[in-house]
Every structure is written in structure tokens, then in C-alpha cells.
C-alpha positions in Angstrom: -47.1 18.8 15.2 -44.1 17.4 17.3 -43.9 14.0 15.7 -44.0 15.9 12.0 -40.7 17.6 13.5 -39.3 14.6 14.7 -40.1 12.7 11.3 -38.5 15.8 9.5 -35.4 15.6 11.3 -35.1 11.9 10.9 -35.5 12.1 7.1 -33.1 14.9 7.2 -30.4 12.9 9.1 -31.1 9.8 6.8 -30.5 11.8 3.7 -27.3 13.1 5.3 -25.9 9.8 6.1 -26.9 8.3 2.7 -25.0 10.9 0.9 -22.0 10.9 3.0 -20.4 7.5 2.1 -19.2 8.6 -1.5 -17.1 11.3 0.3 -15.5 9.4 3.2 -13.1 7.1 1.1 -11.5 10.4 -0.3 -11.0 12.1 3.2 -9.5 8.7 4.3 -7.3 8.5 1.6 -5.8 11.9 2.0 -5.1 11.0 5.4 -3.3 7.5 5.0 0.4 7.1 5.1 2.5 5.8 2.1 2.9 2.1 2.1 6.6 1.1 1.4 7.3 -1.0 -1.6 8.3 -4.7 -1.2 10.0 -6.5 -3.7 10.8 -10.2 -3.3 13.2 -12.0 -5.6 13.2 -15.7 -5.5 15.3 -17.6 -7.6 15.4 -21.6 -7.6 18.7 -22.3 -9.3 21.0 -19.6 -8.4 24.4 -20.1 -7.2 26.2 -18.6 -4.2 28.3 -16.5 -6.4 25.9 -16.1 -9.5 25.2 -12.3 -8.5 27.5 -9.2 -9.1 27.1 -8.1 -5.5 28.3 -11.5 -4.5 31.6 -11.3 -6.5 30.6 -13.2 -9.9 32.0 -12.2 -13.3 28.3 -11.9 -14.7 27.1 -8.1 -14.4 23.8 -7.6 -12.6 23.8 -3.7 -11.9 19.9 -3.4 -11.4 20.1 -6.5 -8.8 23.4 -5.0 -7.3 21.7 -1.5 -6.7 18.8 -3.3 -5.1 21.0 -5.4 -2.8 22.8 -2.3 -1.9 20.2 0.1 -1.0 17.8 -2.5 0.4 17.5 -5.3 2.9 19.0 -8.6 1.8 17.5 -11.8 3.4 20.0 -14.6 2.8 19.3 -17.2 5.0 
């Protein structure tokens, strides 16, 4: 009789483990931290003063806003 109880408990545990994975990603997604948005603009033939924030006559308001509120890597 003891072996029947052990097999029943193992079967119940196996069933619980098989039904758990669909719920695990949802539980983990609720606790994760939002990742930052990263935009990389790479221009090949852009001159030193071809953008508005660098003193150009050409108006580039969207790029100027990105440059003023973000991080500029210019080297």
C-alpha cells in the first residue's frame, strides 16, 4: 500500500510540474524592470556642422531634441 501512495504523490507532483511552465513567464514578466530605449544614429557622410545642434543653417528639430535630451557620443 505504501508504494501506491508514493506513486500517487509522484504522479500528482509530475502533473503539477507539467502545468506550471505556461504561468512562469507571466509571473516573471510582471517583476522585470523596463529596459531603456536606445537609438543609434550612424551617418557616413555627415559634416562637422551639418546638424542644427552643431550650428548648421539646416533645421533638424527632431535630431536636436534627441541630442539635447540624450547622450551624444561624438568621438
